[in-house]
Each structure stands twice: as structure tokens, then as C-alpha cells.
RODO-2510 file (C-alpha; in nm, 4 decimals, decimal comma):
residues 382
     n   res          X          Y          Z
     1     l    -0,0631    -4,1007     0,8679
     2     l    -0,0785    -4,2735     0,5377
     3     a    -0,2314    -4,5755     0,6796
     4     s    -0,5144    -4,3592     0,8172
     5     v    -0,6313    -4,2867     0,4599
     6     k    -0,9019    -4,5439     0,3829
     7     d    -1,0635    -4,4180     0,0639
     8     d    -0,9227    -4,5311    -0,2690
     9     p    -0,9055    -4,3256    -0,4848
    10     v    -0,8505    -4,0490    -0,2385
    11     l    -1,1346    -3,8028    -0,2327
    12     i    -1,0661    -3,4311    -0,2466
    13     r    -1,3234    -3,1889    -0,1267
    14     a    -1,4822    -2,9404    -0,3531
    15     p    -1,3132    -2,5933    -0,3520
    16     r    -1,4307    -2,4000    -0,0416
    17     y    -1,3843    -2,0600    -0,1992
    18     p    -1,4766    -2,0874    -0,5676
    19     a    -1,3884    -1,7924    -0,7890
    20     p    -1,6967    -1,5741    -0,8661
    21     s    -1,8222    -1,5282    -1,2190
    22     p    -1,6779    -1,2073    -1,3551
    23     g    -1,9258    -0,9310    -1,4366
    24     p    -1,8918    -0,6475    -1,6920
    25     l    -1,6103    -0,4060    -1,6552
    26     p    -1,7009    -0,0676    -1,5055
    27     k    -1,7114     0,2216    -1,7478
    28     l    -1,4325     0,4717    -1,7202
    29     k    -1,4302     0,8231    -1,8669
    30     h    -1,0556     0,7991    -1,9145
    31     p    -0,7784     0,5494    -1,8991
    32     i    -0,5825     0,4720    -1,5861
    33     d    -0,2168     0,5753    -1,5903
    34     l     0,0047     0,2976    -1,4486
    35     i     0,3561     0,2923    -1,3159
    36     e     0,4939    -0,0523    -1,2257
    37     t     0,8244    -0,1702    -1,0888
    38     g     0,7943    -0,5333    -1,1560
    39     t     0,7976    -0,7931    -1,4305
    40     a     1,0851    -0,7354    -1,6766
    41     n     1,2598    -0,4668    -1,4635
    42     d     1,2060    -0,6289    -1,1227
    43     i     1,4915    -0,5972    -0,8760
    44     s     1,5049    -0,9101    -0,6662
    45     h     1,5403    -0,7754    -0,3091
    46     s     1,3649    -1,0354    -0,1020
    47     p     1,4421    -1,4065    -0,0626
    48     f     1,0798    -1,5016     0,0132
    49     k     0,8896    -1,7195    -0,2307
    50     g     0,5879    -1,8148    -0,0249
    51     y     0,5038    -1,4785     0,1381
    52     y     0,2295    -1,2382     0,0216
    53     e     0,4870    -0,9632    -0,0589
    54     r     0,6279    -1,1333    -0,3588
    55     p     0,6979    -1,0732    -0,7261
    56     a     0,4302    -1,3034    -0,8430
    57     r     0,1636    -1,0456    -0,7631
    58     v     0,3113    -0,7759    -0,9859
    59     a     0,3455    -1,0346    -1,2709
    60     a    -0,0167    -1,1385    -1,2197
    61     i    -0,1324    -0,7772    -1,2373
    62     a     0,0782    -0,7151    -1,5509
    63     r    -0,0712    -1,0115    -1,7266
    64     a    -0,4254    -0,9128    -1,6399
    65     l    -0,3812    -0,5640    -1,7894
    66     d    -0,4239    -0,6925    -2,1448
    67     d    -0,6997    -0,4978    -2,3296
    68     l    -0,7756    -0,2618    -2,0331
    69     p    -0,7738     0,1111    -2,0828
    70     i    -0,4215     0,1498    -1,9308
    71     i    -0,1374     0,3873    -2,0213
    72     r     0,1973     0,2686    -1,8926
    73     h     0,4704     0,5244    -1,7961
    74     e     0,8361     0,4849    -1,7511
    75     i     0,9722     0,5472    -1,3973
    76     q     1,1646     0,8691    -1,3706
    77     d     1,4655     0,9224    -1,1501
    78     f     1,4242     1,1914    -0,8822
    79     g     1,7395     1,1284    -0,6891
    80     l     1,7642     1,1182    -0,3146
    81     k     1,6449     1,4628    -0,2380
    82     p     1,2693     1,3798    -0,2055
    83     i     1,3510     1,0780     0,0063
    84     l     1,5653     1,2866     0,2386
    85     e     1,2779     1,5321     0,2785
    86     i     1,0705     1,2789     0,4660
    87     h     1,3361     1,0231     0,5965
    88     d     1,6255     1,0626     0,8309
    89     k     1,9662     1,0860     0,6528
    90     r     2,1214     0,8199     0,8789
    91     m     1,8526     0,5663     0,7879
    92     v     1,8906     0,6428     0,4192
    93     t     2,2710     0,6114     0,4562
    94     f     2,2390     0,2752     0,6294
    95     l     2,0223     0,1337     0,3488
    96     r     2,2546     0,2721     0,0811
    97     e     2,5518     0,1068     0,2619
    98     s     2,3811    -0,2256     0,2520
    99     q     2,4707    -0,2458    -0,1252
   100     d     2,8355    -0,2947    -0,0224
   101     k     2,8064    -0,4183     0,3411
   102     v     2,5830    -0,7219     0,2551
   103     p     2,7412    -0,9792     0,0214
   104     p     2,5210    -1,0831    -0,2802
   105     g     2,3003    -1,3728    -0,1877
   106     q     2,3216    -1,3147     0,1885
   107     i     2,0537    -1,1688     0,4195
   108     v     2,0901    -0,9586     0,7290
   109     y     1,7996    -0,9752     0,9766
   110     p     1,7864    -0,7551     1,2955
   111     e     1,8602    -0,9799     1,5928
   112     i     1,9591    -0,7175     1,8533
   113     f     1,7649    -0,3915     1,9027
   114     p     2,0043    -0,1442     2,0672
   115     i     1,8980     0,1675     2,2450
   116     r     1,8282     0,4337     1,9837
   117     y     2,0541     0,7107     2,1172
   118     p     1,9870     1,0102     1,8926
   119     d     2,3570     1,1245     1,8918
   120     r     2,5351     0,7948     1,8162
   121     l     2,5043     0,4726     1,6190
   122     p     2,6118     0,1262     1,7146
   123     h     2,9749     0,0730     1,5962
   124     n     2,8909    -0,2728     1,4669
   125     w     2,7230    -0,2334     1,1262
   126     p     2,4990    -0,5401     1,1454
   127     m     2,3735    -0,4204     1,4857
   128     r     2,2551    -0,1034     1,3120
   129     a     1,9971    -0,3203     1,1438
   130     g     1,8203    -0,3269     1,4834
   131     y     1,8690     0,0392     1,5278
   132     f     1,6838     0,1316     1,2081
   133     c     1,4520    -0,1652     1,1650
   134     i     1,1496    -0,2215     1,3911
   135     d     1,1089    -0,6019     1,3465
   136     t     1,2900    -0,9262     1,2845
   137     s     1,1243    -1,0155     0,9546
   138     t     1,2261    -0,7422     0,7071
   139     p     1,5245    -0,8607     0,5030
   140     i     1,8284    -0,6448     0,4293
   141     t     2,0054    -0,7574     0,1260
   142     s     2,2467    -0,5957    -0,1283
   143     n     1,9533    -0,5172    -0,3592
   144     v     1,7177    -0,3594    -0,0993
   145     f     1,8401    -0,0011    -0,1611
   146     a     1,8018    -0,0289    -0,5454
   147     a     1,4608    -0,1764    -0,5198
   148     a     1,3360     0,0742    -0,2577
   149     t     1,4611     0,3707    -0,4492
   150     r     1,2970     0,2414    -0,7707
   151     s     0,9619     0,1929    -0,5927
   152     a     1,0024     0,5462    -0,4457
   153     n     1,0634     0,6907    -0,7922
   154     a     0,7562     0,5140    -0,9188
   155     a     0,5417     0,6897    -0,6532
   156     l     0,7078     1,0246    -0,7301
   157     t     0,6404     0,9713    -1,1051
   158     a     0,2719     0,9147    -1,0286
   159     a     0,2675     1,2319    -0,8234
   160     k     0,4216     1,4290    -1,0980
   161     l     0,1649     1,3000    -1,3512
   162     v    -0,1265     1,3954    -1,1343
   163     g     0,0197     1,7197    -1,0001
   164     s     0,0991     1,8500    -1,3484
   165     g    -0,2552     1,7830    -1,4625
   166     k    -0,1469     1,5213    -1,7152
   167     s    -0,3313     1,2334    -1,5414
   168     e    -0,6781     1,2146    -1,3931
   169     m    -0,5869     0,9110    -1,1811
   170     t    -0,2699     0,7051    -1,1527
   171     y    -0,1950     0,3697    -1,0053
   172     v     0,1456     0,2500    -0,8784
   173     a     0,2116    -0,1271    -0,8713
   174     g     0,5391    -0,1136    -0,6851
   175     r     0,7668    -0,3359    -0,4750
   176     p     0,8699    -0,3063    -0,2054
   177     p     0,5686    -0,1343    -0,0314
   178     g     0,6168     0,1608     0,2052
   179     h     0,3514     0,2521     0,4620
   180     h     0,5400     0,0948     0,7607
   181     a     0,8484     0,3080     0,6964
   182     e     0,8682     0,5913     0,9417
   183     r     1,0835     0,8998     0,9290
   184     k     1,3736     0,7370     1,1225
   185     v     1,3035     0,3631     1,1119
   186     f     1,1751     0,1092     0,8624
   187     g     1,0078    -0,2339     0,8836
   188     g     0,7094    -0,4408     0,7707
   189     f     0,8923    -0,5157     0,4419
   190     c     0,8871    -0,1416     0,3815
   191     y     1,2023     0,0763     0,3479
   192     f     1,0973     0,4133     0,2003
   193     n     0,7451     0,5360     0,2398
   194     n     0,6165     0,5570    -0,1116
   195     a     0,2711     0,6972    -0,0320
   196     a     0,4208     0,9674     0,1906
   197     l     0,6694     1,0482    -0,0878
   198     a     0,3862     1,1010    -0,3357
   199     a     0,1821     1,2972    -0,0815
   200     n     0,4765     1,5193     0,0125
   201     a     0,5353     1,6043    -0,3583
   202     l     0,1647     1,6774    -0,4194
   203     s     0,1442     1,9037    -0,1091
   204     r     0,3177     2,1741    -0,3090
   205     k     0,0113     2,1839    -0,5312
   206     g    -0,2597     2,1640    -0,2668
   207     r    -0,3913     1,9730     0,0301
   208     v    -0,3405     1,6041     0,0292
   209     a    -0,5593     1,3313     0,1839
   210     i    -0,4200     0,9789     0,2416
   211     l    -0,6743     0,7040     0,2980
   212     d    -0,5022     0,3858     0,4189
   213     v    -0,7114     0,0718     0,3789
   214     d    -0,4520    -0,1821     0,4676
   215     h    -0,5315    -0,4523     0,7164
   216     h    -0,2349    -0,3222     0,9245
   217     h    -0,2041     0,0275     1,0400
   218     g     0,0290     0,2625     0,8395
   219     n     0,2511     0,3694     1,1309
   220     g     0,5073     0,5077     0,8883
   221     t     0,2734     0,7434     0,7064
   222     q     0,1204     0,8532     1,0360
   223     d     0,4595     0,9256     1,1927
   224     i     0,5841     1,1286     0,8937
   225     f     0,2771     1,3548     0,8785
   226     w     0,2044     1,3616     1,2529
   227     p     0,2702     1,7343     1,2953
   228     d     0,1513     1,8501     0,9597
   229     a    -0,2061     1,9961     0,9819
   230     s    -0,2155     2,0380     0,6025
   231     m    -0,2012     1,6634     0,5518
   232     f    -0,4926     1,4391     0,6136
   233     y    -0,4353     1,0729     0,7187
   234     g    -0,7279     0,8372     0,7742
   235     s    -0,6941     0,4672     0,8432
   236     t    -0,9102     0,1684     0,9132
   237     h    -0,7138    -0,1368     1,0238
   238     q    -0,7280    -0,4313     1,2701
   239     m    -0,6158    -0,3604     1,6213
   240     p    -0,4384    -0,5136     1,8047
   241     l    -0,2058    -0,6224     1,5191
   242     y     0,1332    -0,5420     1,3689
   243     p     0,2803    -0,2742     1,4153
   244     g     0,0759    -0,1945     1,7360
   245     t    -0,0091     0,1645     1,6384
   246     g    -0,3391     0,3163     1,5190
   247     s    -0,5353     0,4029     1,8315
   248     v    -0,8165     0,6533     1,8119
   249     r    -0,6166     0,8595     2,0667
   250     e    -0,3450     0,9087     1,8030
   251     t    -0,4533     1,2381     1,6470
   252     g    -0,1328     1,4225     1,5550
   253     a    -0,1990     1,7862     1,4882
   254     g    -0,5736     1,7193     1,4474
   255     n    -0,4987     1,5685     1,1071
   256     i    -0,4847     1,1954     1,1966
   257     f    -0,8024     0,9870     1,2090
   258     n    -0,7810     0,6218     1,3076
   259     a    -1,0849     0,3956     1,3146
   260     p    -0,9509     0,0565     1,4307
   261     l    -1,1467    -0,2632     1,3928
   262     r    -1,1322    -0,5764     1,5896
   263     a    -1,0616    -0,9295     1,4719
   264     g    -1,3891    -1,0798     1,3492
   265     d    -1,5419    -0,7408     1,2518
   266     g    -1,7010    -0,7380     0,9005
   267     s    -1,8608    -0,5153     0,6584
   268     a    -2,0973    -0,3476     0,9014
   269     q    -1,8172    -0,2363     1,1281
   270     f    -1,5992    -0,1267     0,8306
   271     r    -1,8850     0,0860     0,6866
   272     e    -1,9455     0,2309     1,0351
   273     a    -1,5752     0,3273     1,0692
   274     m    -1,5631     0,4802     0,7238
   275     g    -1,9007     0,6492     0,7401
   276     s    -1,8738     0,7843     1,0921
   277     v    -1,5151     0,8705     1,1407
   278     i    -1,2979     0,8823     0,8202
   279     l    -1,5235     1,0297     0,5583
   280     p    -1,6888     1,3006     0,7782
   281     a    -1,3407     1,4167     0,8767
   282     l    -1,2428     1,4230     0,5130
   283     d    -1,5484     1,6297     0,4349
   284     v    -1,4379     1,8990     0,6713
   285     f    -1,0775     1,8782     0,5556
   286     a    -1,1623     1,9038     0,1851
   287     l    -1,4337     2,1633     0,1786
   288     g    -1,3579     2,4397    -0,0687
   289     r    -0,9955     2,3333    -0,1259
   290     s    -0,8132     2,1742    -0,4049
   291     l    -0,7631     1,8159    -0,2917
   292     y    -0,5373     1,5420    -0,4015
   293     e    -0,6254     1,1904    -0,2708
   294     a    -0,3988     0,8906    -0,2311
   295     w    -0,5026     0,5397    -0,1352
   296     s    -0,2487     0,3294     0,0516
   297     g    -0,3027    -0,0433     0,1258
   298     l    -0,2806    -0,4114     0,0481
   299     d    -0,4755    -0,6752     0,2331
   300     r    -0,7997    -0,5300     0,3720
   301     y    -1,0303    -0,7245     0,1436
   302     h    -1,1785    -1,0557     0,2769
   303     f    -0,9991    -1,3596     0,1548
   304     p    -0,9129    -1,6675     0,3429
   305     s    -0,5291    -1,6727     0,3421
   306     l    -0,5093    -1,3563     0,5492
   307     p    -0,6702    -1,3145     0,8980
   308     s    -0,9912    -1,1390     0,9526
   309     g    -1,0358    -0,9423     0,6284
   310     h    -1,3129    -0,6873     0,6894
   311     t    -1,4565    -0,5796     0,3583
   312     r    -1,6603    -0,7079     0,0695
   313     s    -1,7789    -0,5731    -0,2658
   314     p    -2,0662    -0,3447    -0,1651
   315     d    -1,8466    -0,1618     0,0922
   316     w    -1,6313    -0,0276    -0,1927
   317     d    -1,9229     0,0568    -0,4056
   318     r    -2,0802     0,2557    -0,1217
   319     h    -1,7715     0,4504    -0,0282
   320     g    -1,6617     0,5040    -0,3820
   321     w    -1,9784     0,7097    -0,4304
   322     r    -1,9167     0,8886    -0,1047
   323     l    -1,5617     0,9769    -0,1887
   324     n    -1,6735     1,1273    -0,5203
   325     h    -1,9130     1,3473    -0,3283
   326     v    -1,6213     1,4626    -0,1161
   327     l    -1,4243     1,5507    -0,4213
   328     l    -1,7129     1,7456    -0,5578
   329     q    -1,7513     1,9285    -0,2223
   330     a    -1,3833     2,0135    -0,2320
   331     g    -1,4406     2,2104    -0,5483
   332     n    -1,2031     1,9984    -0,7633
   333     p    -1,2287     2,1102    -1,1187
   334     r    -1,2209     1,7528    -1,2566
   335     p    -1,3684     1,5192    -0,9948
   336     s    -1,3361     1,1505    -1,0909
   337     e    -1,6286     0,9265    -1,1520
   338     r    -1,6974     0,6922    -0,8621
   339     c    -1,4592     0,4182    -0,7653
   340     p    -1,5439     0,1154    -0,9885
   341     s    -1,7212    -0,1777    -0,8181
   342     a    -1,4874    -0,3870    -0,6124
   343     g    -1,6203    -0,7180    -0,7486
   344     d    -1,5095    -1,0194    -0,5503
   345     l    -1,1372    -0,9877    -0,4838
   346     r    -1,1104    -1,2768    -0,2476
   347     s    -1,0133    -1,5607    -0,4797
   348     a    -0,8290    -1,3523    -0,7265
   349     l    -0,6038    -1,1885    -0,4697
   350     e    -0,5346    -1,5191    -0,3069
   351     e    -0,4435    -1,6818    -0,6290
   352     a    -0,2395    -1,3845    -0,7592
   353     s    -0,0461    -1,3750    -0,4291
   354     e     0,0463    -1,7375    -0,4894
   355     g     0,1200    -1,6793    -0,8618
   356     r    -0,1278    -1,9598    -0,9497
   357     r    -0,3688    -1,7888    -1,1707
   358     r    -0,4390    -1,4877    -1,3889
   359     i    -0,6505    -1,2173    -1,2382
   360     s    -0,9694    -1,1423    -1,4309
   361     r    -0,9763    -0,8050    -1,6061
   362     r    -1,2767    -0,6981    -1,3861
   363     t    -1,0917    -0,7879    -1,0683
   364     l    -0,7705    -0,6122    -1,1802
   365     l    -0,9414    -0,2884    -1,2498
   366     t    -1,1140    -0,3143    -0,9213
   367     g    -0,7871    -0,3684    -0,7469
   368     i    -0,6462    -0,0623    -0,9191
   369     a    -0,9479     0,1478    -0,8033
   370     t    -0,9407     0,0390    -0,4470
   371     a    -0,5678    -0,0267    -0,3844
   372     a    -0,6697    -0,3486    -0,2232
   373     a    -0,4511    -0,5327    -0,4703
   374     g    -0,2022    -0,2596    -0,4524
   375     l     0,1629    -0,3198    -0,3715
   376     v     0,2557     0,0254    -0,2805
   377     g    -0,0459     0,0709    -0,3172
   378     a    -0,0572     0,4273    -0,4270
   379     y    -0,3678     0,5099    -0,6140
   380     i    -0,3609     0,8903    -0,6660
   381     w    -0,6286     1,1025    -0,8155
   382     r    -0,7301     1,4617    -0,8330
***
């Protein structure tokens, strides 16, 4: 291999995906309230250093927040009661037991997936990992429960801020994420469903709409709110892809709206999915009602280290305006200004996920607005 290199010095091609020139920051009428689980208080729950779901992203976001209109809030402790409202007690117990069952520094991965008899668990504790987890990639360590409950409390703190009227819009930068965690099982690096926790808390104040813009379908959020007609769940995602859910035929109690995209689809197909499926349904759901909206997602934006990203900057501009119209139609007393422009997230997200470079302030604000850089990502507004 070395002998095949003939040029001296070795020539390196120009960057294929150069970072765009940052534009001016969008104008905001009020600061963004921020709750974050990472940086100084990070709980190391995952052994991965090269995967996208990693601490470097939270740290990059924290560095990029300098001089932005941000108000940081401490995470409050809500106990297990809110978690047990949406998750099966046996699953929560399994994760809590991992603190003592898994020695520090060791990892349990599901290897055997026993039949999920509803009335009995496997006697062997490690085998229960395959009873409660849906894949072979989600690590179970002694710190998973602490990290998952902290991220859940971050989402609940955001919901409390918005629901009490103390915040116009709140963003949660939390790890681990949550939208693959169902009522009775977890997976996809998700343990407790943070977006569902926030939505469930806000449902006591009014109707809640969850827009999931992740590249993967939020099977967990859909599962938890499947029978609840007072909760709106709309998702665009690639299909087929992990976790295998998200068909247009999955409609719940008439409150679930999936608009799957194929590998290779781009902006036109994404806009069509949002404009013809998700947003019209949200119009009907929201009309004349007090509405709380939560974004959930991570990797929908087009950048090269993830497969088949579907969206680019103008897509978020266009639908930011449309969402504001929905909020006005819903009769919200304090509708937000439009979502700020998405800028070009591609290079910034790629570099932030690898911990190589600081995110520009414009890109960071955009990530907060769209949840495309979100780690929970729960972006909640009224």
C-alpha cells in the first residue's frame, strides 16, 4: 500500500465539504432558556468515543453559546413518578438495578432476546437486557440509570418553565436522548423518553404537538402516545431504517401522522412531506386550542457522515414560517416569532460530533431552533 504512493510530498485533496461563511444571527424577541446535562456535570454512561451520540457534541454546543441570548437553568429533580407515568415499572426497575448489577467499567449488551412473556421475567439478570432492550448496540453500564434520570429531569425542567409561563421557548441539550424508548422497552441509545416526559407534563396545561424531525423514526414516542387522541405526533424520517417503524398506516387514535422518506430523497420530498401531511394535520389539531409544541430529533440535516440526510437551510426557513402560522391559528396568547434560519448545519454538525471544531454562533442558534443539533432534542415552545 505504501509503495503505491508515488507523489512526494503526498498531495492531499482540498476539503470536499468546506464550512460556509457564517451570516448574521437571527433576531430574537427574547432569550432562549437552556437546560443542559453535559460539560461539567456530565455523567459518563457510554463507552463510545467515535459514535455520534457522544459528550463532545454537548461540549461543542456549550462553547458556542458564548455571547448568545441564553439563560441557563439548573436541572430540577422530579423523582421517578413522572417516569413511571409513561414507562413500565419493570423496565425502570431493571435500569435502576443496573447501578449495582453491572460492575463499574463493564458493559452489558443484549445478546439473547427471550420471549417477552408479560407475566414473568427471565431469571438470569443479564438476559433481561434482551427482554427490555430492542437492539444489540445500546450499552448498559452502572451509570446508565443516573444519566437517563438526569436527562429526563432536564426535559421535565423545560416543560415546567414553559408550562408555568416563565419561558417563551426552551431548549434541552441532554444526553442520553430518548425518542426510541417505548413504554416497556428501550434502545437506540435511549433509555427514558425525554420528549414524551415533557409532553406528558405539558398535557395538563393544554394539547401538545410533537414534531419529530430525526432521521430515524421515534418509535418510542409513537408507542407511548399511540392511544392518546389529545396528543399529536408527526414524524418525517427515512424508511426502511432503524427501528423499522413509521409507516403511513401507523395512525394510533388518529393522532399519529408519519410521512416516511426514502434513501436519496432530498429537500423537495421533505417539503412535500411536511407541507402535505404533517403541517395540515397540525393545523386541524391546533385550531382554536392552546398548543404546546415540542421538537424531537438529531440527524435529519444533510451532512456527509450520516446517510441520506434530507434537508437543507431553506427547508427550515419555509416551515418555520408555516409553524408560526399554526401557532397563531391555535390562538396562542404569545406565539413565537418564526424559527430562525437554519444556516448550513452540515459541516458544523459533523465537526461538533467529532469534537474537532467550535460551532459558529449562528449555527448553534439554528440548531437550538430546529432541534437538528439537539441531543434530546427537546425544543419546547408555547
